[in-house]
CHARMM-style PDB file with segment names, atoms N, HN, CA, C and O in Angstrom:
ATOM      1  N   MET     1     -10.269  49.170  -6.654  1.00  0.00      PROA
ATOM      2  CA  MET     1     -11.554  48.612  -6.232  1.00  0.00      PROA
ATOM      3  C   MET     1     -12.405  49.757  -5.674  1.00  0.00      PROA
ATOM      4  O   MET     1     -11.930  50.551  -4.862  1.00  0.00      PROA
ATOM      5  N   SER     2     -13.653  49.835  -6.110  1.00  0.00      PROA
ATOM      6  HN  SER     2     -14.039  49.190  -6.770  1.00  0.00      PROA
ATOM      7  CA  SER     2     -14.533  50.902  -5.641  1.00  0.00      PROA
ATOM      8  C   SER     2     -14.941  50.667  -4.183  1.00  0.00      PROA
ATOM      9  O   SER     2     -14.797  49.564  -3.654  1.00  0.00      PROA
ATOM     10  N   THR     3     -15.438  51.699  -3.561  1.00  0.00      PROA
ATOM     11  HN  THR     3     -15.554  52.595  -3.990  1.00  0.00      PROA
ATOM     12  CA  THR     3     -15.919  51.585  -2.179  1.00  0.00      PROA
ATOM     13  C   THR     3     -17.018  50.543  -2.084  1.00  0.00      PROA
ATOM     14  O   THR     3     -17.062  49.757  -1.138  1.00  0.00      PROA
ATOM     15  N   LYS     4     -17.899  50.543  -3.062  1.00  0.00      PROA
ATOM     16  HN  LYS     4     -17.864  51.182  -3.830  1.00  0.00      PROA
ATOM     17  CA  LYS     4     -18.998  49.572  -3.063  1.00  0.00      PROA
ATOM     18  C   LYS     4     -18.454  48.144  -3.171  1.00  0.00      PROA
ATOM     19  O   LYS     4     -18.872  47.257  -2.426  1.00  0.00      PROA
ATOM     20  N   GLN     5     -17.536  47.932  -4.085  1.00  0.00      PROA
ATOM     21  HN  GLN     5     -17.196  48.652  -4.690  1.00  0.00      PROA
ATOM     22  CA  GLN     5     -16.962  46.596  -4.262  1.00  0.00      PROA
ATOM     23  C   GLN     5     -16.228  46.139  -3.003  1.00  0.00      PROA
ATOM     24  O   GLN     5     -16.346  44.984  -2.595  1.00  0.00      PROA
ATOM     25  N   LEU     6     -15.474  47.046  -2.394  1.00  0.00      PROA
ATOM     26  HN  LEU     6     -15.379  47.985  -2.726  1.00  0.00      PROA
ATOM     27  CA  LEU     6     -14.744  46.717  -1.178  1.00  0.00      PROA
ATOM     28  C   LEU     6     -15.702  46.358  -0.048  1.00  0.00      PROA
ATOM     29  O   LEU     6     -15.491  45.381   0.670  1.00  0.00      PROA
ATOM     30  N   THR     7     -16.749  47.151   0.100  1.00  0.00      PROA
ATOM     31  HN  THR     7     -16.920  47.944  -0.484  1.00  0.00      PROA
ATOM     32  CA  THR     7     -17.736  46.882   1.145  1.00  0.00      PROA
ATOM     33  C   THR     7     -18.425  45.541   0.915  1.00  0.00      PROA
ATOM     34  O   THR     7     -18.607  44.763   1.852  1.00  0.00      PROA
ATOM     35  N   LEU     8     -18.804  45.275  -0.318  1.00  0.00      PROA
ATOM     36  HN  LEU     8     -18.657  45.907  -1.079  1.00  0.00      PROA
ATOM     37  CA  LEU     8     -19.449  43.993  -0.628  1.00  0.00      PROA
ATOM     38  C   LEU     8     -18.520  42.811  -0.360  1.00  0.00      PROA
ATOM     39  O   LEU     8     -18.972  41.751   0.074  1.00  0.00      PROA
ATOM     40  N   SER     9     -17.233  42.988  -0.617  1.00  0.00      PROA
ATOM     41  HN  SER     9     -16.866  43.849  -0.971  1.00  0.00      PROA
ATOM     42  CA  SER     9     -16.301  41.888  -0.339  1.00  0.00      PROA
ATOM     43  C   SER     9     -16.189  41.643   1.167  1.00  0.00      PROA
ATOM     44  O   SER     9     -16.084  40.494   1.596  1.00  0.00      PROA
ATOM     45  N   TRP    10     -16.209  42.696   1.964  1.00  0.00      PROA
ATOM     46  HN  TRP    10     -16.294  43.629   1.615  1.00  0.00      PROA
ATOM     47  CA  TRP    10     -16.193  42.528   3.424  1.00  0.00      PROA
ATOM     48  C   TRP    10     -17.459  41.819   3.888  1.00  0.00      PROA
ATOM     49  O   TRP    10     -17.404  40.921   4.728  1.00  0.00      PROA
ATOM     50  N   LEU    11     -18.590  42.223   3.340  1.00  0.00      PROA
ATOM     51  HN  LEU    11     -18.634  42.953   2.658  1.00  0.00      PROA
ATOM     52  CA  LEU    11     -19.857  41.600   3.729  1.00  0.00      PROA
ATOM     53  C   LEU    11     -19.886  40.122   3.356  1.00  0.00      PROA
ATOM     54  O   LEU    11     -20.439  39.303   4.090  1.00  0.00      PROA
ATOM     55  N   ALA    12     -19.299  39.789   2.232  1.00  0.00      PROA
ATOM     56  HN  ALA    12     -18.850  40.454   1.636  1.00  0.00      PROA
ATOM     57  CA  ALA    12     -19.267  38.390   1.797  1.00  0.00      PROA
ATOM     58  C   ALA    12     -18.490  37.517   2.784  1.00  0.00      PROA
ATOM     59  O   ALA    12     -18.709  36.307   2.849  1.00  0.00      PROA
ATOM     60  N   GLU    13     -17.597  38.120   3.538  1.00  0.00      PROA
ATOM     61  HN  GLU    13     -17.420  39.102   3.484  1.00  0.00      PROA
ATOM     62  CA  GLU    13     -16.799  37.373   4.510  1.00  0.00      PROA
ATOM     63  C   GLU    13     -17.555  37.089   5.808  1.00  0.00      PROA
ATOM     64  O   GLU    13     -17.154  36.217   6.578  1.00  0.00      PROA
ATOM     65  N   LEU    14     -18.639  37.813   6.054  1.00  0.00      PROA
ATOM     66  HN  LEU    14     -18.965  38.522   5.429  1.00  0.00      PROA
ATOM     67  CA  LEU    14     -19.398  37.602   7.286  1.00  0.00      PROA
ATOM     68  C   LEU    14     -20.158  36.284   7.229  1.00  0.00      PROA
ATOM     69  O   LEU    14     -20.779  35.970   6.214  1.00  0.00      PROA
ATOM     70  N   PRO    15     -20.114  35.512   8.308  1.00  0.00      PROA
ATOM     71  CA  PRO    15     -20.935  34.294   8.333  1.00  0.00      PROA
ATOM     72  C   PRO    15     -22.422  34.650   8.301  1.00  0.00      PROA
ATOM     73  O   PRO    15     -22.823  35.700   8.802  1.00  0.00      PROA
ATOM     74  N   ASP    16     -23.225  33.784   7.718  1.00  0.00      PROA
ATOM     75  HN  ASP    16     -22.900  32.931   7.311  1.00  0.00      PROA
ATOM     76  CA  ASP    16     -24.661  34.031   7.615  1.00  0.00      PROA
ATOM     77  C   ASP    16     -25.315  34.254   8.973  1.00  0.00      PROA
ATOM     78  O   ASP    16     -26.300  34.986   9.070  1.00  0.00      PROA
ATOM     79  N   GLU    17     -24.787  33.641  10.012  1.00  0.00      PROA
ATOM     80  HN  GLU    17     -23.987  33.046   9.934  1.00  0.00      PROA
ATOM     81  CA  GLU    17     -25.391  33.730  11.352  1.00  0.00      PROA
ATOM     82  C   GLU    17     -24.862  34.913  12.163  1.00  0.00      PROA
ATOM     83  O   GLU    17     -25.255  35.083  13.317  1.00  0.00      PROA
ATOM     84  N   ALA    18     -23.994  35.721  11.595  1.00  0.00      PROA
ATOM     85  HN  ALA    18     -23.674  35.582  10.657  1.00  0.00      PROA
ATOM     86  CA  ALA    18     -23.381  36.819  12.349  1.00  0.00      PROA
ATOM     87  C   ALA    18     -24.440  37.815  12.808  1.00  0.00      PROA
ATOM     88  O   ALA    18     -25.278  38.240  12.013  1.00  0.00      PROA
ATOM     89  N   PRO    19     -24.407  38.195  14.101  1.00  0.00      PROA
ATOM     90  CA  PRO    19     -25.360  39.189  14.604  1.00  0.00      PROA
ATOM     91  C   PRO    19     -25.220  40.541  13.903  1.00  0.00      PROA
ATOM     92  O   PRO    19     -26.146  41.353  13.919  1.00  0.00      PROA
ATOM     93  N   ALA    20     -24.077  40.774  13.298  1.00  0.00      PROA
ATOM     94  HN  ALA    20     -23.325  40.115  13.285  1.00  0.00      PROA
ATOM     95  CA  ALA    20     -23.858  42.053  12.613  1.00  0.00      PROA
ATOM     96  C   ALA    20     -24.820  42.253  11.451  1.00  0.00      PROA
ATOM     97  O   ALA    20     -25.076  43.394  11.065  1.00  0.00      PROA
ATOM     98  N   TRP    21     -25.365  41.170  10.877  1.00  0.00      PROA
ATOM     99  HN  TRP    21     -25.157  40.244  11.191  1.00  0.00      PROA
ATOM    100  CA  TRP    21     -26.287  41.308   9.750  1.00  0.00      PROA
ATOM    101  C   TRP    21     -27.515  42.125  10.125  1.00  0.00      PROA
ATOM    102  O   TRP    21     -27.950  42.968   9.340  1.00  0.00      PROA
ATOM    103  N   ARG    22     -28.086  41.895  11.311  1.00  0.00      PROA
ATOM    104  HN  ARG    22     -27.733  41.211  11.949  1.00  0.00      PROA
ATOM    105  CA  ARG    22     -29.282  42.640  11.733  1.00  0.00      PROA
ATOM    106  C   ARG    22     -28.942  44.119  11.870  1.00  0.00      PROA
ATOM    107  O   ARG    22     -29.696  44.980  11.417  1.00  0.00      PROA
ATOM    108  N   GLU    23     -27.802  44.411  12.499  1.00  0.00      PROA
ATOM    109  HN  GLU    23     -27.190  43.711  12.867  1.00  0.00      PROA
ATOM    110  CA  GLU    23     -27.397  45.807  12.680  1.00  0.00      PROA
ATOM    111  C   GLU    23     -27.126  46.477  11.332  1.00  0.00      PROA
ATOM    112  O   GLU    23     -27.553  47.610  11.108  1.00  0.00      PROA
ATOM    113  N   LEU    24     -26.428  45.792  10.443  1.00  0.00      PROA
ATOM    114  HN  LEU    24     -26.081  44.872  10.625  1.00  0.00      PROA
ATOM    115  CA  LEU    24     -26.173  46.332   9.103  1.00  0.00      PROA
ATOM    116  C   LEU    24     -27.468  46.575   8.348  1.00  0.00      PROA
ATOM    117  O   LEU    24     -27.626  47.597   7.681  1.00  0.00      PROA
ATOM    118  N   HSD    25     -28.389  45.636   8.455  1.00  0.00      PROA
ATOM    119  HN  HSD    25     -28.262  44.805   8.996  1.00  0.00      PROA
ATOM    120  CA  HSD    25     -29.689  45.777   7.792  1.00  0.00      PROA
ATOM    121  C   HSD    25     -30.429  47.002   8.318  1.00  0.00      PROA
ATOM    122  O   HSD    25     -30.940  47.811   7.544  1.00  0.00      PROA
ATOM    123  N   ASP    26     -30.480  47.129   9.641  1.00  0.00      PROA
ATOM    124  HN  ASP    26     -30.064  46.472  10.270  1.00  0.00      PROA
ATOM    125  CA  ASP    26     -31.187  48.257  10.244  1.00  0.00      PROA
ATOM    126  C   ASP    26     -30.538  49.586   9.873  1.00  0.00      PROA
ATOM    127  O   ASP    26     -31.234  50.556   9.576  1.00  0.00      PROA
ATOM    128  N   ASP    27     -29.202  49.633   9.889  1.00  0.00      PROA
ATOM    129  HN  ASP    27     -28.636  48.844  10.131  1.00  0.00      PROA
ATOM    130  CA  ASP    27     -28.496  50.862   9.514  1.00  0.00      PROA
ATOM    131  C   ASP    27     -28.762  51.225   8.060  1.00  0.00      PROA
ATOM    132  O   ASP    27     -29.006  52.389   7.742  1.00  0.00      PROA
ATOM    133  N   ALA    28     -28.716  50.234   7.181  1.00  0.00      PROA
ATOM    134  HN  ALA    28     -28.518  49.288   7.439  1.00  0.00      PROA
ATOM    135  CA  ALA    28     -28.960  50.493   5.759  1.00  0.00      PROA
ATOM    136  C   ALA    28     -30.392  50.981   5.534  1.00  0.00      PROA
ATOM    137  O   ALA    28     -30.624  51.905   4.754  1.00  0.00      PROA
ATOM    138  N   ARG    29     -31.343  50.357   6.219  1.00  0.00      PROA
ATOM    139  HN  ARG    29     -31.154  49.607   6.852  1.00  0.00      PROA
ATOM    140  CA  ARG    29     -32.737  50.775   6.080  1.00  0.00      PROA
ATOM    141  C   ARG    29     -32.930  52.201   6.574  1.00  0.00      PROA
ATOM    142  O   ARG    29     -33.640  52.983   5.942  1.00  0.00      PROA
ATOM    143  N   LEU    30     -32.307  52.549   7.697  1.00  0.00      PROA
ATOM    144  HN  LEU    30     -31.730  51.913   8.211  1.00  0.00      PROA
ATOM    145  CA  LEU    30     -32.410  53.911   8.221  1.00  0.00      PROA
ATOM    146  C   LEU    30     -31.827  54.916   7.228  1.00  0.00      PROA
ATOM    147  O   LEU    30     -32.437  55.950   6.958  1.00  0.00      PROA
ATOM    148  N   LEU    31     -30.658  54.615   6.692  1.00  0.00      PROA
ATOM    149  HN  LEU    31     -30.162  53.774   6.911  1.00  0.00      PROA
ATOM    150  CA  LEU    31     -30.040  55.521   5.720  1.00  0.00      PROA
ATOM    151  C   LEU    31     -30.909  55.675   4.474  1.00  0.00      PROA
ATOM    152  O   LEU    31     -31.030  56.775   3.934  1.00  0.00      PROA
ATOM    153  N   ARG    32     -31.515  54.580   4.017  1.00  0.00      PROA
ATOM    154  HN  ARG    32     -31.417  53.686   4.455  1.00  0.00      PROA
ATOM    155  CA  ARG    32     -32.403  54.641   2.854  1.00  0.00      PROA
ATOM    156  C   ARG    32     -33.619  55.515   3.156  1.00  0.00      PROA
ATOM    157  O   ARG    32     -34.029  56.325   2.324  1.00  0.00      PROA
ATOM    158  N   ASP    33     -34.192  55.350   4.347  1.00  0.00      PROA
ATOM    159  HN  ASP    33     -33.860  54.692   5.023  1.00  0.00      PROA
ATOM    160  CA  ASP    33     -35.371  56.129   4.726  1.00  0.00      PROA
ATOM    161  C   ASP    33     -35.041  57.607   4.889  1.00  0.00      PROA
ATOM    162  O   ASP    33     -35.842  58.469   4.526  1.00  0.00      PROA
ATOM    163  N   ILE    34     -33.857  57.904   5.435  1.00  0.00      PROA
ATOM    164  HN  ILE    34     -33.206  57.204   5.730  1.00  0.00      PROA
ATOM    165  CA  ILE    34     -33.431  59.305   5.568  1.00  0.00      PROA
ATOM    166  C   ILE    34     -33.260  59.927   4.188  1.00  0.00      PROA
ATOM    167  O   ILE    34     -33.689  61.057   3.956  1.00  0.00      PROA
ATOM    168  N   ALA    35     -32.634  59.191   3.271  1.00  0.00      PROA
ATOM    169  HN  ALA    35     -32.285  58.273   3.460  1.00  0.00      PROA
ATOM    170  CA  ALA    35     -32.452  59.707   1.906  1.00  0.00      PROA
ATOM    171  C   ALA    35     -33.803  59.970   1.246  1.00  0.00      PROA
ATOM    172  O   ALA    35     -33.970  60.975   0.554  1.00  0.00      PROA
ATOM    173  N   ALA    36     -34.763  59.076   1.453  1.00  0.00      PROA
ATOM    174  HN  ALA    36     -34.628  58.260   2.015  1.00  0.00      PROA
ATOM    175  CA  ALA    36     -36.100  59.274   0.882  1.00  0.00      PROA
ATOM    176  C   ALA    36     -36.770  60.505   1.486  1.00  0.00      PROA
ATOM    177  O   ALA    36     -37.419  61.269   0.772  1.00  0.00      PROA
ATOM    178  N   ALA    37     -36.619  60.702   2.785  1.00  0.00      PROA
ATOM    179  HN  ALA    37     -36.092  60.082   3.365  1.00  0.00      PROA
ATOM    180  CA  ALA    37     -37.210  61.866   3.446  1.00  0.00      PROA
ATOM    181  C   ALA    37     -36.563  63.153   2.936  1.00  0.00      PROA
ATOM    182  O   ALA    37     -37.255  64.141   2.689  1.00  0.00      PROA
ATOM    183  N   GLU    38     -35.244  63.144   2.778  1.00  0.00      PROA
ATOM    184  HN  GLU    38     -34.682  62.342   2.979  1.00  0.00      PROA
ATOM    185  CA  GLU    38     -34.555  64.326   2.246  1.00  0.00      PROA
ATOM    186  C   GLU    38     -35.023  64.628   0.828  1.00  0.00      PROA
ATOM    187  O   GLU    38     -35.166  65.793   0.457  1.00  0.00      PROA
ATOM    188  N   ASN    39     -35.259  63.602   0.042  1.00  0.00      PROA
ATOM    189  HN  ASN    39     -35.143  62.655   0.343  1.00  0.00      PROA
ATOM    190  CA  ASN    39     -35.768  63.782  -1.311  1.00  0.00      PROA
ATOM    191  C   ASN    39     -37.168  64.395  -1.280  1.00  0.00      PROA
ATOM    192  O   ASN    39     -37.481  65.272  -2.085  1.00  0.00      PROA
ATOM    193  N   ASP    40     -38.004  63.938  -0.356  1.00  0.00      PROA
ATOM    194  HN  ASP    40     -37.750  63.226   0.299  1.00  0.00      PROA
ATOM    195  CA  ASP    40     -39.347  64.506  -0.217  1.00  0.00      PROA
ATOM    196  C   ASP    40     -39.268  65.988   0.128  1.00  0.00      PROA
ATOM    197  O   ASP    40     -40.020  66.794  -0.419  1.00  0.00      PROA
ATOM    198  N   VAL    41     -38.365  66.348   1.027  1.00  0.00      PROA
ATOM    199  HN  VAL    41     -37.754  65.693   1.471  1.00  0.00      PROA
ATOM    200  CA  VAL    41     -38.204  67.756   1.410  1.00  0.00      PROA
ATOM    201  C   VAL    41     -37.756  68.575   0.202  1.00  0.00      PROA
ATOM    202  O   VAL    41     -38.297  69.648  -0.065  1.00  0.00      PROA
ATOM    203  N   ARG    42     -36.760  68.060  -0.527  1.00  0.00      PROA
ATOM    204  HN  ARG    42     -36.320  67.188  -0.310  1.00  0.00      PROA
ATOM    205  CA  ARG    42     -36.258  68.783  -1.704  1.00  0.00      PROA
ATOM    206  C   ARG    42     -37.344  69.014  -2.746  1.00  0.00      PROA
ATOM    207  O   ARG    42     -37.322  70.027  -3.445  1.00  0.00      PROA
ATOM    208  N   HSD    43     -38.290  68.089  -2.860  1.00  0.00      PROA
ATOM    209  HN  HSD    43     -38.308  67.266  -2.293  1.00  0.00      PROA
ATOM    210  CA  HSD    43     -39.333  68.203  -3.881  1.00  0.00      PROA
ATOM    211  C   HSD    43     -40.665  68.722  -3.326  1.00  0.00      PROA
ATOM    212  O   HSD    43     -41.700  68.618  -3.985  1.00  0.00      PROA
ATOM    213  N   GLY    44     -40.632  69.270  -2.129  1.00  0.00      PROA
ATOM    214  HN  GLY    44     -39.792  69.354  -1.593  1.00  0.00      PROA
ATOM    215  CA  GLY    44     -41.825  69.911  -1.572  1.00  0.00      PROA
ATOM    216  C   GLY    44     -42.915  68.954  -1.153  1.00  0.00      PROA
ATOM    217  O   GLY    44     -44.081  69.344  -1.085  1.00  0.00      PROA
ATOM    218  N   ARG    45     -42.567  67.705  -0.868  1.00  0.00      PROA
ATOM    219  HN  ARG    45     -41.620  67.388  -0.923  1.00  0.00      PROA
ATOM    220  CA  ARG    45     -43.575  66.727  -0.466  1.00  0.00      PROA
ATOM    221  C   ARG    45     -43.570  66.517   1.045  1.00  0.00      PROA
ATOM    222  O   ARG    45     -43.707  65.393   1.528  1.00  0.00      PROA
ATOM    223  N   GLU    46     -43.413  67.601   1.774  1.00  0.00      PROA
ATOM    224  HN  GLU    46     -43.302  68.514   1.382  1.00  0.00      PROA
ATOM    225  CA  GLU    46     -43.430  67.502   3.239  1.00  0.00      PROA
ATOM    226  C   GLU    46     -44.386  68.548   3.787  1.00  0.00      PROA
ATOM    227  O   GLU    46     -44.797  69.470   3.082  1.00  0.00      PROA
ATOM    228  N   ARG    47     -44.729  68.388   5.049  1.00  0.00      PROA
ATOM    229  HN  ARG    47     -44.395  67.639   5.622  1.00  0.00      PROA
ATOM    230  CA  ARG    47     -45.587  69.365   5.712  1.00  0.00      PROA
ATOM    231  C   ARG    47     -44.909  69.807   6.997  1.00  0.00      PROA
ATOM    232  O   ARG    47     -44.300  68.996   7.695  1.00  0.00      PROA
ATOM    233  N   PRO    48     -45.012  71.082   7.307  1.00  0.00      PROA
ATOM    234  CA  PRO    48     -44.478  71.535   8.590  1.00  0.00      PROA
ATOM    235  C   PRO    48     -45.214  70.824   9.731  1.00  0.00      PROA
ATOM    236  O   PRO    48     -46.378  70.451   9.585  1.00  0.00      PROA
ATOM    237  N   LEU    49     -44.541  70.643  10.846  1.00  0.00      PROA
ATOM    238  HN  LEU    49     -43.595  70.946  10.964  1.00  0.00      PROA
ATOM    239  CA  LEU    49     -45.117  69.926  11.976  1.00  0.00      PROA
ATOM    240  C   LEU    49     -46.424  70.562  12.435  1.00  0.00      PROA
ATOM    241  O   LEU    49     -47.385  69.849  12.724  1.00  0.00      PROA
ATOM    242  N   ALA    50     -46.477  71.877  12.506  1.00  0.00      PROA
ATOM    243  HN  ALA    50     -45.697  72.456  12.271  1.00  0.00      PROA
ATOM    244  CA  ALA    50     -47.701  72.550  12.950  1.00  0.00      PROA
ATOM    245  C   ALA    50     -48.875  72.219  12.021  1.00  0.00      PROA
ATOM    246  O   ALA    50     -49.998  72.010  12.483  1.00  0.00      PROA
ATOM    247  N   GLU    51     -48.610  72.171  10.716  1.00  0.00      PROA
ATOM    248  HN  GLU    51     -47.698  72.340  10.342  1.00  0.00      PROA
ATOM    249  CA  GLU    51     -49.672  71.850   9.765  1.00  0.00      PROA
ATOM    250  C   GLU    51     -50.121  70.398   9.930  1.00  0.00      PROA
ATOM    251  O   GLU    51     -51.317  70.107   9.887  1.00  0.00      PROA
ATOM    252  N   ALA    52     -49.177  69.503  10.117  1.00  0.00      PROA
ATOM    253  HN  ALA    52     -48.206  69.739  10.152  1.00  0.00      PROA
ATOM    254  CA  ALA    52     -49.526  68.094  10.310  1.00  0.00      PROA
ATOM    255  C   ALA    52     -50.370  67.913  11.566  1.00  0.00      PROA
ATOM    256  O   ALA    52     -51.351  67.169  11.560  1.00  0.00      PROA
ATOM    257  N   LYS    53     -49.989  68.592  12.637  1.00  0.00      PROA
ATOM    258  HN  LYS    53     -49.192  69.197  12.642  1.00  0.00      PROA
ATOM    259  CA  LYS    53     -50.764  68.510  13.882  1.00  0.00      PROA
ATOM    260  C   LYS    53     -52.182  69.029  13.671  1.00  0.00      PROA
ATOM    261  O   LYS    53     -53.144  68.432  14.154  1.00  0.00      PROA
ATOM    262  N   GLN    54     -52.310  70.133  12.954  1.00  0.00      PROA
ATOM    263  HN  GLN    54     -51.528  70.618  12.561  1.00  0.00      PROA
ATOM    264  CA  GLN    54     -53.623  70.714  12.694  1.00  0.00      PROA
ATOM    265  C   GLN    54     -54.488  69.754  11.872  1.00  0.00      PROA
ATOM    266  O   GLN    54     -55.667  69.567  12.172  1.00  0.00      PROA
ATOM    267  N   LEU    55     -53.908  69.151  10.845  1.00  0.00      PROA
ATOM    268  HN  LEU    55     -52.950  69.302  10.601  1.00  0.00      PROA
ATOM    269  CA  LEU    55     -54.667  68.207  10.024  1.00  0.00      PROA
ATOM    270  C   LEU    55     -55.127  67.004  10.832  1.00  0.00      PROA
ATOM    271  O   LEU    55     -56.262  66.552  10.686  1.00  0.00      PROA
ATOM    272  N   LEU    56     -54.246  66.483  11.688  1.00  0.00      PROA
ATOM    273  HN  LEU    56     -53.323  66.851  11.807  1.00  0.00      PROA
ATOM    274  CA  LEU    56     -54.624  65.347  12.529  1.00  0.00      PROA
ATOM    275  C   LEU    56     -55.716  65.733  13.519  1.00  0.00      PROA
ATOM    276  O   LEU    56     -56.636  64.951  13.758  1.00  0.00      PROA
ATOM    277  N   GLU    57     -55.626  66.916  14.091  1.00  0.00      PROA
ATOM    278  HN  GLU    57     -54.879  67.551  13.896  1.00  0.00      PROA
ATOM    279  CA  GLU    57     -56.653  67.361  15.033  1.00  0.00      PROA
ATOM    280  C   GLU    57     -58.004  67.502  14.338  1.00  0.00      PROA
ATOM    281  O   GLU    57     -59.032  67.117  14.894  1.00  0.00      PROA
ATOM    282  N   GLN    58     -58.006  68.049  13.134  1.00  0.00      PROA
ATOM    283  HN  GLN    58     -57.171  68.362  12.682  1.00  0.00      PROA
ATOM    284  CA  GLN    58     -59.252  68.167  12.379  1.00  0.00      PROA
ATOM    285  C   GLN    58     -59.835  66.787  12.084  1.00  0.00      PROA
ATOM    286  O   GLN    58     -61.039  66.567  12.211  1.00  0.00      PROA
ATOM    287  N   LYS    59     -58.973  65.878  11.694  1.00  0.00      PROA
ATOM    288  HN  LYS    59     -57.995  66.057  11.590  1.00  0.00      PROA
ATOM    289  CA  LYS    59     -59.424  64.525  11.382  1.00  0.00      PROA
ATOM    290  C   LYS    59     -60.057  63.870  12.606  1.00  0.00      PROA
ATOM    291  O   LYS    59     -61.129  63.274  12.507  1.00  0.00      PROA
ATOM    292  N   TRP    60     -59.397  63.979  13.763  1.00  0.00      PROA
ATOM    293  HN  TRP    60     -58.526  64.464  13.844  1.00  0.00      PROA
ATOM    294  CA  TRP    60     -59.911  63.340  14.971  1.00  0.00      PROA
ATOM    295  C   TRP    60     -61.147  64.057  15.512  1.00  0.00      PROA
ATOM    296  O   TRP    60     -62.014  63.425  16.115  1.00  0.00      PROA
ATOM    297  N   THR    61     -61.234  65.360  15.303  1.00  0.00      PROA
ATOM    298  HN  THR    61     -60.529  65.874  14.814  1.00  0.00      PROA
ATOM    299  CA  THR    61     -62.426  66.094  15.706  1.00  0.00      PROA
ATOM    300  C   THR    61     -63.623  65.609  14.897  1.00  0.00      PROA
ATOM    301  O   THR    61     -64.710  65.424  15.445  1.00  0.00      PROA
ATOM    302  N   GLN    62     -63.427  65.402  13.593  1.00  0.00      PROA
ATOM    303  HN  GLN    62     -62.544  65.552  13.148  1.00  0.00      PROA
ATOM    304  CA  GLN    62     -64.500  64.896  12.735  1.00  0.00      PROA
ATOM    305  C   GLN    62     -64.914  63.490  13.157  1.00  0.00      PROA
ATOM    306  O   GLN    62     -66.104  63.178  13.198  1.00  0.00      PROA
ATOM    307  N   ARG    63     -63.945  62.649  13.469  1.00  0.00      PROA
ATOM    308  HN  ARG    63     -62.979  62.902  13.436  1.00  0.00      PROA
ATOM    309  CA  ARG    63     -64.268  61.279  13.899  1.00  0.00      PROA
ATOM    310  C   ARG    63     -65.027  61.286  15.222  1.00  0.00      PROA
ATOM    311  O   ARG    63     -65.995  60.546  15.395  1.00  0.00      PROA
ATOM    312  N   ARG    64     -64.580  62.129  16.154  1.00  0.00      PROA
ATOM    313  HN  ARG    64     -63.794  62.731  16.014  1.00  0.00      PROA
ATOM    314  CA  ARG    64     -65.271  62.196  17.449  1.00  0.00      PROA
ATOM    315  C   ARG    64     -66.691  62.682  17.285  1.00  0.00      PROA
ATOM    316  O   ARG    64     -67.589  62.202  17.976  1.00  0.00      PROA
ATOM    317  N   SER    65     -66.922  63.639  16.371  1.00  0.00      PROA
ATOM    318  HN  SER    65     -66.193  64.030  15.809  1.00  0.00      PROA
ATOM    319  CA  SER    65     -68.257  64.190  16.194  1.00  0.00      PROA
ATOM    320  C   SER    65     -69.220  63.157  15.604  1.00  0.00      PROA
ATOM    321  O   SER    65     -70.429  63.263  15.806  1.00  0.00      PROA
ATOM    322  N   LYS    66     -68.711  62.174  14.890  1.00  0.00      PROA
ATOM    323  HN  LYS    66     -67.728  62.087  14.726  1.00  0.00      PROA
ATOM    324  CA  LYS    66     -69.550  61.131  14.319  1.00  0.00      PROA
ATOM    325  C   LYS    66     -70.119  60.214  15.395  1.00  0.00      PROA
ATOM    326  O   LYS    66     -71.168  59.601  15.201  1.00  0.00      PROA
ATOM    327  N   PHE    67     -69.428  60.120  16.530  1.00  0.00      PROA
ATOM    328  HN  PHE    67     -68.575  60.618  16.688  1.00  0.00      PROA
ATOM    329  CA  PHE    67     -69.833  59.205  17.581  1.00  0.00      PROA
ATOM    330  C   PHE    67     -70.597  59.885  18.715  1.00  0.00      PROA
ATOM    331  O   PHE    67     -70.993  59.236  19.683  1.00  0.00      PROA
ATOM    332  N   VAL    68     -70.798  61.180  18.589  1.00  0.00      PROA
ATOM    333  HN  VAL    68     -70.477  61.707  17.802  1.00  0.00      PROA
ATOM    334  CA  VAL    68     -71.502  61.908  19.656  1.00  0.00      PROA
ATOM    335  C   VAL    68     -72.950  62.081  19.318  1.00  0.00      PROA
ATOM    336  OT1 VAL    68     -73.700  62.670  20.097  1.00  0.00      PROA
TER     337      VAL     68
END
């Protein structure tokens, strides 16, 4: 039996009302999001923190200047 099949069989045993479902859901979502972020880094679709901060500051400076 594969790891996936074994895990799915364990999950099938959990009652629908089990509090563990929320924790499992959150953990799975976090792992999925981390994998997506790692993929973005591997394919050059990320920005260094300093660059992101600079872009946000420019954006907010432009917005503030519109209201002055």
